[in-house]
C-alpha positions in Angstrom: 0.1 -0.1 0.0 2.8 2.4 0.9 4.8 1.6 -2.4 1.8 2.2 -4.4 1.0 5.5 -2.7 4.8 6.7 -2.9 4.5 6.1 -6.6 1.9 8.7 -6.8 -1.2 6.4 -7.4 -4.6 8.0 -5.9 -6.1 6.9 -2.7 -8.9 5.2 -4.5 -6.6 3.2 -6.7 -4.4 2.1 -3.8 -7.6 0.9 -2.0 -8.7 -1.0 -5.0 -5.3 -2.6 -5.6 -5.0 -4.0 -2.1 -8.8 -4.7 -1.6 -9.1 -2.4 1.6 -11.1 0.6 2.9 -10.2 4.3 2.8 -10.2 4.3 6.5 -7.8 1.3 6.6 -5.7 3.1 4.3 -5.4 6.4 6.3 -4.7 4.4 9.6 -1.6 2.7 8.2 -0.7 5.8 6.5 -0.5 8.0 9.8 1.5 5.3 11.6 4.2 5.3 8.6 4.3 8.8 8.7 4.7 9.0 12.5 8.0 6.9 11.8 9.3 4.0 14.2 10.7 0.8 13.0 7.7 -1.2 14.0 5.1 1.0 12.6 3.7 -1.9 10.6 3.0 -4.2 13.6 -0.5 -4.8 15.1 -1.1 -2.8 18.4 -3.2 -4.1 21.1 -6.9 -2.9 21.4 -7.1 -3.3 25.3 -8.0 -0.1 27.1 -5.1 1.6 28.5 -7.1 2.8 31.6 -9.8 0.2 32.4 -12.5 2.1 34.2 -13.7 -1.0 36.5 -10.4 -2.6 37.3 -9.7 -3.6 40.8 -7.4 -1.3 42.7 -3.6 -2.5 42.6 -3.8 -3.1 46.5 -6.6 -5.5 46.2 -4.9 -7.5 43.4 -1.8 -7.7 45.4 -3.6 -9.0 48.3 -5.6 -11.5 46.3 -2.0 -12.9 44.8 -0.5 -13.1 48.1 -3.3 -14.8 49.5 -3.4 -17.3 47.1 0.1 -18.0 47.3 -0.3 -18.4 51.1 -2.8 -21.1 50.6 -1.0 -22.8 47.9 2.3 -23.2 49.9 0.4 -24.6 52.8 -1.2 -27.2 50.5 -4.7 -26.0 50.8 -7.5 -24.9 48.5 -6.5 -21.8 46.6 -9.4 -20.9 44.4 -11.5 -17.9 44.2 -13.8 -19.2 47.0 -11.1 -20.1 49.5 -9.3 -16.9 49.1 -12.6 -15.0 49.8 -13.1 -17.1 53.0 -9.3 -16.2 53.9 -9.9 -12.4 53.5 -13.3 -12.6 55.4 -11.2 -14.1 58.3 -8.3 -11.4 58.0 -11.0 -8.7 58.0 -9.6 -7.2 54.7 -11.4 -4.0 53.4 -12.7 -3.4 50.9 -13.5 -7.0 50.2 -13.7 -8.0 46.9 -16.5 -10.0 45.5 -16.1 -13.6 44.3 -16.4 -12.6 40.6 -13.8 -9.9 41.1 -11.4 -12.5 42.6 -12.0 -14.9 39.5 -11.1 -12.1 37.3 -7.9 -11.2 38.9 -6.9 -14.9 39.1 -7.6 -15.1 35.2 -5.8 -11.9 34.3 -2.8 -12.7 36.5 -2.9 -16.5 35.0 -3.1 -17.9 38.5 -5.7 -20.4 37.5 -5.0 -24.3 36.9 -6.6 -27.5 36.7 -5.2 -30.4 39.0 -4.4 -33.4 36.5 -4.0 -36.9 37.5 -5.0 -38.5 40.8 -5.4 -36.3 44.0 -2.0 -36.3 46.0 -2.6 -36.0 49.9 -0.9 -33.1 51.3 0.0 -34.9 54.7 -3.0 -33.3 56.5 -5.2 -36.4 57.1 -9.1 -35.7 57.4 -10.8 -38.0 59.8 -13.2 -39.7 57.4 -16.1 -41.8 59.0 -16.1 -45.5 57.6 -19.4 -46.2 56.0 -19.0 -49.9 55.2 -22.4 -51.2 56.3 -26.0 -49.6 56.2 -26.7 -46.7 58.6 -23.0 -46.5 59.6 -23.2 -43.0 58.6 -25.9 -40.4 57.7 -25.4 -37.1 56.1 -28.0 -34.5 56.5 -28.7 -30.9 55.5 -31.5 -28.4 55.2 -32.4 -27.1 51.8 -34.3 -23.8 51.5 -35.9 -21.5 52.1 -37.9 -22.6 49.0 -41.4 -21.5 47.8 -44.4 -23.1 46.6 -47.0 -20.9 44.5 -49.0 -18.6 46.8 -46.3 -18.1 48.1 -45.7 -20.7 50.8 -42.0 -20.7 52.3 -40.7 -24.1 53.2 -37.6 -26.1 54.1 -36.4 -29.5 53.1 -34.7 -31.7 55.6 -32.6 -34.3 53.2 -30.8 -37.1 54.7 -28.5 -39.8 52.8 -27.2 -43.3 54.1 -23.6 -43.2 52.7 -23.5 -47.0 52.4 -26.5 -47.9 50.5 -27.5 -44.5 48.9 -31.0 -44.5 50.3 -32.4 -41.1 51.1 -35.1 -39.6 53.2 -36.9 -36.2 52.4 -39.0 -34.4 55.1 -40.4 -31.0 54.2 -41.1 -28.6 57.1 -42.6 -25.1 57.1 -40.2 -23.7 59.8 -36.8 -24.5 60.8 -37.1 -24.6 64.7 -38.8 -26.2 67.8 -41.0 -29.3 67.2 -41.1 -29.0 63.5 -37.2 -29.8 63.2 -37.7 -32.6 66.0 -40.4 -34.1 64.0 -38.5 -34.0 60.8 -35.5 -35.8 62.1 -37.6 -38.5 63.7 -39.6 -39.2 60.7 -36.5 -39.8 58.7 -35.1 -42.2 61.3 -38.3 -44.2 61.1 -38.0 -44.5 57.3 -34.1 -45.0 57.1 -33.4 -46.6 60.5 -31.1 -45.0 63.3 -27.4 -44.5 62.3 -24.3 -45.1 64.2 -23.0 -41.6 63.3 -24.9 -38.5 61.9 -22.8 -35.9 60.0 -24.1 -32.4 59.6 -22.8 -28.8 59.0 -22.5 -26.0 61.7 -26.1 -24.8 61.0 -27.9 -23.1 64.1 -30.6 -25.5 63.8 -28.4 -28.6 64.3 -26.2 -27.3 67.4 -28.3 -24.8 69.2 -27.3 -21.3 69.6 -23.8 -19.4 69.6 -25.0 -17.5 72.8 -25.3 -21.0 74.6 -22.5 -23.1 72.7 -22.8 -25.8 75.5 -26.5 -26.0 75.5 -26.8 -28.9 72.9 -29.2 -28.3 70.1 -32.3 -30.4 69.1 -30.2 -32.7 66.9 -27.6 -33.4 69.5 -30.0 -34.3 72.3 -32.0 -36.6 69.9 -29.1 -38.2 68.7 -27.5 -38.9 72.3 -30.7 -40.1 73.6 -30.8 -42.7 70.8 -27.3 -43.7 71.2 -26.2 -42.0 68.0 -23.0 -39.9 67.8 -23.2 -36.4 65.9 -20.4 -35.1 63.8 -19.9 -31.6 62.6 -17.8 -30.9 59.6 -15.3 -27.8 59.6 -16.8 -24.5 59.0 -16.7 -23.3 55.4 -16.0 -26.7 54.0 -19.3 -27.9 52.7 -17.6 -30.7 50.4 -17.1 -32.8 53.5 -20.7 -33.3 53.3 -20.4 -34.0 49.6 -22.7 -36.9 49.5 -25.8 -34.9 50.7 -24.9 -31.6 48.8 -24.6 -33.5 45.6 -28.2 -35.0 46.5 -29.6 -31.6 47.2 -28.6 -30.5 43.8 -30.4 -33.9 42.4 -33.5 -33.0 44.5 -33.7 -29.4 43.2 -33.3 -30.3 39.7 -35.4 -33.6 39.9 -38.4 -32.4 42.0 -38.6 -28.6 42.7 -37.8 -27.8 38.9 -40.1 -30.3 37.6 -43.0 -30.7 39.8 -45.9 -28.1 40.2 -46.8 -28.0 43.9 -49.4 -25.4 45.1 -50.0 -26.4 48.9 -47.9 -28.2 51.7 -50.1 -31.3 50.9 -48.7 -31.4 47.4 -45.4 -30.9 48.7 -45.6 -33.9 51.1 -46.8 -36.1 48.4 -44.2 -35.0 45.9 -41.5 -35.4 48.4 -42.4 -39.0 49.3 -42.9 -40.0 45.7 -39.6 -38.7 44.8 -37.9 -40.4 47.9 -39.8 -43.7 46.9 -38.6 -43.4 43.0 -35.0 -42.5 44.2 -34.6 -45.4 46.5 -36.4 -48.0 44.4 -35.3 -47.1 40.8 -31.9 -45.1 40.9 -29.0 -46.9 39.9 -25.4 -46.0 41.0 -22.3 -46.9 39.6 -20.9 -47.0 43.2 -23.2 -49.6 44.2 -22.4 -51.9 41.1 -25.5 -50.7 39.1 -27.8 -51.8 42.0 -30.7 -49.4 43.4 -30.4 -48.3 47.0 -33.2 -50.6 48.3 -31.3 -53.7 46.3 -27.9 -52.7 48.1 -29.8 -52.7 51.5 -31.7 -56.0 50.9 -28.1 -57.8 49.8 -26.4 -56.5 52.9 -28.5 -58.5 55.4 -27.9 -55.9 57.8 -30.3 -55.5 60.8 -31.4 -52.0 61.3 -32.1 -50.2 64.6 -35.2 -48.0 65.0 -36.3 -45.3 67.2 -37.3 -46.0 71.0 -40.9 -44.6 70.4 -43.4 -44.2 67.5 -44.1 -40.6 68.4 -41.1 -37.9 68.4 -40.3 -36.4 71.8 -42.0 -33.2 72.7 -40.0 -29.9 72.6 -38.0 -29.1 75.0 -36.2 -32.4 74.9 -34.5 -33.5 78.2 -30.9 -32.9 78.4 -29.0 -36.0 78.1 -26.7 -37.5 80.7 -24.3 -39.8 78.5 -23.1 -40.0 74.9 -20.6 -37.8 73.1 -20.5 -35.7 70.0 -17.6 -34.7 67.8 -16.5 -31.4 65.9 -13.9 -31.7 63.2 -12.0 -28.4 63.0 -8.9 -27.1 60.9 -6.5 -25.5 63.3 -4.6 -22.4 61.8 -1.7 -20.4 63.1 -3.6 -18.6 65.8 -3.9 -22.1 67.4 -7.7 -21.6 68.3 -10.4 -24.4 68.3 -13.6 -23.0 67.5 -16.3 -25.0 69.5 -19.6 -23.3 68.2 -18.3 -19.7 68.8 -16.3 -20.8 71.9 -12.5 -20.5 71.6 -9.9 -22.6 73.1 -6.0 -22.5 72.7 -4.5 -25.6 71.1 -0.9 -27.1 71.5 1.6 -26.2 69.0 1.5 -29.7 67.2 -2.3 -29.1 66.2 -1.3 -26.1 64.1 -2.1 -26.8 60.4 -3.8 -29.9 61.2 -7.6 -31.4 61.4 -8.4 -32.2 65.0 -11.4 -34.1 66.2 -12.8 -32.4 69.5 -15.0 -34.8 71.4 -17.4 -33.7 74.0 -17.7 -36.4 76.5 -21.1 -35.6 78.1 -20.9 -37.9 81.2 -17.5 -36.6 82.4 -17.8 -33.1 80.9 -14.5 -33.4 79.1 -13.7 -31.9 75.7 -10.9 -34.2 74.4 -8.7 -33.0 71.4 -7.2 -35.7 68.9 -5.2 -35.8 66.0 -6.0 -39.3 64.7 -5.9 -41.7 67.4 -3.5 -39.6 69.5 -5.1 -37.6 72.5 -3.2 -34.3 72.4 -5.4 -32.2 74.9 -8.3 -32.5 77.5 -10.3 -29.7 78.7 -12.8 -29.6 81.6 -16.2 -28.7 79.6 -19.0 -28.0 81.9 -22.3 -28.5 80.3 -24.6 -25.9 81.4 
């Protein structure tokens, strides 16, 4: 184009010869006339001053936080970084979307390839080799029927057989929660261990961390050991979390339910369909009910047909467990109450066991008892 123009041809003739527009011609002519050895190279169209880019201080903090988590062998994605910044009370706190954009722009995203390699921090996984060895439970909601009617769903899965139980409730508190837990046990049987997250409805109140909530009192009265997963680690309850997604897509998104009676019928129908017809590869292609039948296991059932009345009497025996990850501050969080841990607990998962009869809080890493604290139950 430049050679033709310098030879004296008109702009129209040059554009026709190189099959380009007049604006294209003048753009490159201006660059040529401005001089420089690289005038003919394409230039980036990226804005020089992005209007909505995160401040440099936020970018640096996100990068340093990710590096710190990575060096400790922890999850270092956007959600883990956000939780860490919340713990550090960093201001201004970036959104999850902003953190994702920073990681992508700084090329700090990567996919793990190959098999997972443990980082040396053993997590105390419960063995679920037989039916009702371990149940995982969670509340879904609030959800809404037409009307609107607000409700919650108490979902439970037996890890060994994959059997589920779904119990909708209109409110999460008092007798409604007790009745829901009791109804689930009457359909699935009593577990040896019952694993839940740290929702207030399960453990009670942060104002009274030693008061023992509905679930703890019910479990201890029936000889069940409750387990509470670490805060902000929902994947530890991964089986029921995955089932919750299946419940939303398979029932709530597909069924038209206008009243609590429709909800109750729809939930029971979905539960029966899941337990009797769904086949899982982890069960070698069997359904949950077929797996239970082939196990020839005898199940335990609740001690009474009707659920206990609220308030439930405080138990005098039994124990419940909290799995916690101890950070550099050496603090163990027991439902909002903090205890200082020995130095060997730093960057380890510990199991804090409350022995109700002796009022002791025992701290273990694996099978090793590392500390014991007097824990008066009010």
